[in-house]
C-alpha positions, 0 to 999 in steps of 0.5 A: 574401180580406178584405172590409169591407161599410160600411152605416149600420146592421147590422139597421135597414132593408132594406139593413142586413139584406141586407148583414149576411146577405151578410157571413155568407154570405161567411164561410161561403164562406171569405171573411174578411168584416166589417161597419162601421156607425155604428148598431150594434144587434146584438151580432154579432162581425162588426160593427164601429162607427165614429165617435162618437155625437156626431160621427155625430149632428152630421153627420146634423143638419147635413146635414138642416138643409142639406136643410131650407133647400133644400126650404123646410123641408118635412118630407114630402121631408126624407128623400127626398133626400141631398146627401152633403155630411157624413160620416166619413173611414174611409180609415184605419180598420183594417178598411178598411186591411186589406180587399182589397175595400171594399163600400159599401151604404146610406151616406147621412144623414150617414154618408159624404160624397162627399168621404170616398167619394173618399178610400176610392176613392183607396186604389186597392182595388176599391170595390164600391158596392151600389145599393139604390135610384136615388140613385147615378144621380140628383142627390139623390133615392132614387127619381125616380118620374116625373121624368126629369131624371136622364137629363140635368142635374138642376135645378129638382128637384120635391122642392126646389120646382123653381127652376133650378140647385139642390142637385140640380144641384150634387150631380150634378156632384160625383158625376160628378167622383167617378165619372170620377176613380176607375176602381176604383168598380164599381156593383152594382144589385140588379135589372135594372130598376135597372140600366136606370135606371143606363144611362139616367142621364147620370151612370152610362151609362159606369160599370162595372155588374154586377147581383147580387140581394140574398141571401135566407134561403130556409131560414126559409120553407116552402111548406107551407100552414097552415090558414085557421082559424088566423086565423078565415078560412073554410076554403074561401077563397083567401087573398091576402096583402099586407104593408108596414111602412106599408100606406098609404105612397103608394108602396105603392099602397093606393088601387089595392088598394082599387080592385082589390077594388071591381072584383072585387066589382062585375065578378067576383062569382064570384071575390069569393066565393072570396077573403079578403084578409090584410093585415099592417103598420102603417097611418096612416089606418085608415079606408082599411080600411073602403073594401076591398070584400072580406072582409079581416083586418088583423093589424097589425105582425107579427114572424113574416112567414113564418107569415103567408105560409104561410096565403096562396095569393097574394101581392099588391103594388100598389107603384108602384116597388120596386127588388127587392120583398122581400114578393114573394120572401117570399111566393113562398118560402112557396108564394104566387103573386105578382101585381104591377105591373112598375115595378121589379125584379119581373121578376127575381122573377116569370116572367109567367104561370108563377111569377106575374102582372105586371099592366098598371101601375096597372090595377086591372082587370088586377090583378083578372085576375091574381088570377083567374089566380093562384088556379088556376094549375097551379104547385105551392107547392114549385115556387114555393119552388124558383124563389126558392131557385135565384135568391136563396139566400144561398150563390148570391149569395155566390158571385156576389160572390166571382166579382166580387171575384176579377175586380176584384182580377185587373185591373191597378191 
């Protein structure tokens, strides 16, 4: 079986990392899997490059200019939406022509247009479209947040300024035509939360869907606890770890983290005496750190996240939305007990009150109660590691994909 996985980059971004990991897992399982990108950053021999530097840049800039004209030239929403009007035609690329199955991952920002995706689908081969966010089931946005227009007709998009039929309306209609025309497109959301969003969507409520999680490198993590002294933390403290590329990204809910620490400090003083917060990742407004009401250490950007988690007892996520939060999987694989909200794929990782705590959404008091439960929960670090291994190990995810590919290839065309 020959498979080609198409993604914008090979190692830049979460979708790129998990896609390349899947390529290698499929290879180890006996599948001839390759990756096709426009932004190659590694020297991996399994990764091929498409398009020219200038052509790719033109598609990117032309599409961003279209978005800018429609959103009133607001930079803050410029990369939150994609109309997929510009992109390459890959239908005649050798890796595509040779493949038995074509897999699309993250292909936005001028890589593939909806028209060029239609040309791939027209080849008649199984086209598996992996969903890393909500873009497939909305008009143009990658996350709908509180907007529910995707359940009906997208229009007056709040990311465009909210004025009647607009770019979101037009793009949603083009997607609807694409999905209806080609019955060989099979969607793979990476979490059951995302699957539910697809079922709610007017675009995708009749589409073929299978949930398969992202492959995770379990072997790079260990449940062995490392000493607090490595970071100069009191050895008697329980350490809570929280990380992100940018901690104060509004989606990450840093304000809720601050509120949670304040609740613990004022209402749960005995618990406060036992805790130390270990943060990693960038932060745009460093003054926010001063508002944390518990002892903390901020490591900044780190290259070895496994080592950071190995110094923790609890992994926190206050994110408002997460499709399948990698930080929770990383922390759990390192033996940290997850405490999180449930707006996203957290329930695919955490079994509430067994392998973690899912707090009432945006409730700092319940997040604090979850932390209190987590630091004394009768679950070993090894058990938490095994909970990740049995769900997300790359070999397990590869087998699930192979079964899907075989089922799709067995269907009459």
